[in-house]
N, C-alpha and C positions, 0 to 999 in steps of 0.2 A: 501407469500414472496411478491407478488407485492403489495397486501394491505397495508402490513407493510411498505415498501418502499414510498408507497403516503401517509400513515399516517405521517412518519419521514419527507417528506417533506413538510407536511403541519404544522409541528410543529417549528415554528423558536427558541423558547425556547431551545427544545432538541437540536437542531443544535447548538446555540451557547453554550451550554454544552459542547456536542460533542468536538468541534472547541478547546475550553479552554483547556478541557481534553487533547485532542491531542497535542496540542500547548506545554502545559507544559510538556508533556511526552517527546516531540522532543527535549524541551531545556535540560530536566535531563538528558536525555541518549547520546545525542549528543554534547550538548554545554557548559557543564561544565566545567569551566578552571580547567587543572591539575598542580600540581607544577612543576617546571621543577628543576630537581634535579642538584645540583652543583657537577661539576667533581670534582675527587680525587684530581687531580693536583691542581685546585683551591682552594678547601677545606681544602688542606695541607698548601696554601698562607695564607688563612684567620687566619688558626690556629696558624701557626707562627706569624703573625702579632698581635693577640691577646696576645700569649705567652709573645712576647718580649715588649710588649707595657708599663708595668710598668717599665722595666730596660732601654727603651729609653727614658719615661718622666723623671727618676729619672737621668739618663746621662745628658739629655738636660739642667734640674733645674741645677745641679752641672757647668755646662758650663755657665750659665746664672749668678750664682753666683759669681764665679771666675771672669769673665768679669766687674760684676758691681764692685767688691773689687777694682780691679786693677785700675779701670776707677777714681774712687773714690779717691784712693791714690795719683795717678798722678796729679789728679786736686789740691788736696793737695800741696804736693809738687812743684806742678807750680805755685801755687799761694804764696809760701814760697819763690821760687827763685825769684819771680818778685820782693817781698818785700825786699829781700836783694839786688836787682840790684838798687832798688831805692836808698836804704842805701847808696851804692856805690858810687852812681851818688852824693847824698848829702853831702858824707865824702869827694869825688873826689874835690866838688866847694869848702869846707872849707879848704883843701888842697891848692888849688891855692891862697886863700886869705893869707893863712899862708905864703907860697912860697913869694908872692909879697912883703908882710910886711918884711920878713927876708930879701930879696934882696935889700929894699928901706932903710932899717936901719942898712945895712949891721953887721946886729948880728951874733955873733958866735956860740950863744948856743941856749935861750929861743926859740926862733921863728923856728929856724931850726929843733929844737926839737920836737916844734907842728907839724911841716909838716912832720917828720918822724912818728910820732904818727898817726897823720890823714892819712897817706899813708899806714902805716900798716892796720889800720882799714878798708880803703879802699879796699885793698886787700883780706883781709879776706872776707868782703861781697860779692865780686866776685866770690871767690873760693865758698863759700857757695852756692851763686847763679847759677854757674855752676855745682855744685855736684848736687843741686835740679833738674835742668833743666834734667842731666844726668839720674837720677832716674826718673823723670817723663816720660822719653823717653822710658826707660826700661821697666816702667808699662803700658806704652801705648802700647808698642810691646806686652806682656805677655797679656793685654786685647785682643788685635787683634788676638793672638793665640788662646785664647779661644773661638772668636766668630768666627773664621774660622773653629773649630772643632765643633762648634753648628752648623754652616750651612752646614758643610758636612754631620752631622748626619741627619739633617734636610732633605737635598737634599736626601740623602741614602733612607731615611724612605718614601719621596714623590713618588720616583722612584719605589720602590715596589709597592706603592697602585696604582698607575698609571698603572703600567703593570698587576696589578691584575684587575682592573677596563677593561683596554683593552681586556684581555682575557674573562673576564666574559661577556661583550658585544659581543665578537665574538662566545662563546657559544651560547647567545642568539640568534642572528642570524642565527646559524646553527639548533636552536631546531626546533621541529615541528611546521609548520605554524598555524595560529589561525585556529580552528574548523569553518566549513562551513556547510550550509545546501545544500544537494542537488549537492555540490562541486561548485556552482556559488555564493552562498550569504554567508555572514557572519553568525555566530550564534548571535541571538538577546540578548542581556544583560536581566536582571530580570526586570529591570525597563521598559524595551521594553515589555516584556511579561506580566507584571501586566497591561500596558497600553493597550496593544491589548486586553486582559481579558476582562478588564471593558468595551472598546469600543465594542466590541462584545455583551457584555450583555446588553449594552443600544440600540444597532440596533435591538438586538431579541426581547427586550420590545417593541420599537416601530412599529416594523412589527406585531407583536402579538396585539398591541392595535389597529393597523390599520384595521388588518383583523379579529378582535373581531366582532360580530354583534351588 
């Protein structure tokens, strides 16, 4: 037995091989990462989010389309109302000119008739402008309602995801601590094990060459 130990001590290559084998066995038996199971409550939340995802996206897309349609219609009606308002301004200016002519010539028929027609057209344009603005305002309100509904759905979805993330993070903090070697050192990674094995082999070869007669 003594002779075997002495021979073993004089063989650096054998020492290196045994060290590498022991290091690999230690990592394999004690330091392999084990998957952390997802608790049933969190798994249920994940499944629920996955199942409701198509419905959520379809509902959100619907809100976006409705909002876009109402915004576009409101802009068109607003533009039409502005056009009618400008037309009313022009007709009002013409009616004022006709009024001054009627007053200057003391005409009792022709110019006053023109004034009446122009004032009527001006009123029609103003009513059209007011109606367009009211319609544009209603459509803006409907667009805002759709935007609020979309925002509410997004907020609810985000809150659910954040709650799940917080619970998963808490579960990870409560899970088993990382494996340690002899309770005092963290388990080495595969890269560390590989580098240590190569280093031991190189050192063993250097020591062997040094002792070789």
